[in-house]
C-alpha positions in Angstrom: -0.2 -0.2 -0.1 1.3 3.1 -0.8 1.1 6.0 1.6 0.6 9.8 0.3 0.5 12.9 1.8 -2.9 13.9 4.0 -4.6 16.5 3.1 -7.4 17.7 5.8 -10.3 18.7 4.7 -13.8 19.5 6.1 -16.9 17.0 5.7 -20.1 17.2 7.6 -21.9 13.6 8.2 -25.1 12.7 9.3 -24.0 9.7 11.6 -25.8 7.4 13.8 -24.5 8.4 17.5 -24.9 5.3 19.2 -23.2 3.3 16.2 -20.6 6.2 16.7 -19.8 5.7 20.2 -19.8 2.2 20.1 -17.0 2.3 17.1 -15.2 5.0 19.8 -15.3 2.5 22.4 -14.4 -0.5 20.0 -11.6 1.2 18.2 -10.5 2.9 21.8 -10.3 6.2 19.8 -10.3 9.9 22.1 -12.2 11.7 19.8 -15.1 11.1 17.2 -12.8 12.1 14.3 -10.0 9.9 15.5 -13.1 7.0 15.2 -13.6 7.6 11.8 -10.0 7.4 11.0 -9.4 4.5 12.5 -12.6 3.0 11.2 -11.4 4.3 7.6 -8.0 2.7 8.2 -9.2 -0.1 8.9 -11.4 -0.2 6.0 -8.9 0.4 3.4 -6.4 -2.3 5.1 -9.0 -4.9 4.7 -9.4 -4.2 1.3 -6.0 -4.2 0.6 -5.5 -7.9 2.4 -8.6 -8.8 0.4 -7.0 -8.0 -2.8 -3.6 -9.4 -2.0 -5.5 -12.8 -1.1 -7.6 -13.2 -4.1 -4.3 -12.6 -6.3 -2.4 -15.2 -4.2 -5.2 -17.6 -4.9 -5.6 -16.6 -9.1 -1.9 -17.5 -9.0 -2.2 -21.1 -6.9 -5.3 -21.9 -9.3 -3.4 -21.0 -12.4 -0.4 -22.8 -11.4 -2.2 -26.3 -12.4 -1.4 -28.1 -9.0 -3.9 -30.9 -8.2 -5.7 -31.1 -5.4 -6.2 -34.9 -4.4 -9.6 -35.4 -1.9 -8.4 -37.9 0.4 -11.3 -38.4 1.9 -13.5 -38.9 -1.0 -16.1 -36.4 0.0 -15.3 -33.3 -2.7 -17.2 -33.6 -5.5 -15.8 -32.2 -9.3 
């Protein structure tokens, strides 16, 4: 993941206050702004992890490896 220089901007959102407070507690964030920042960071990192896993799965499938079901329970 590449890191770019941050540009702080002002945005106004209508958010569920109970959900925001719950996220603040779960993320151990001091402020609501920090809560939103941490939640965004988590969403971005989760996307990157999923992308990397998908690439690895595709490489594995394209490698031509043969998978045997030693228990005989998988159908073809």
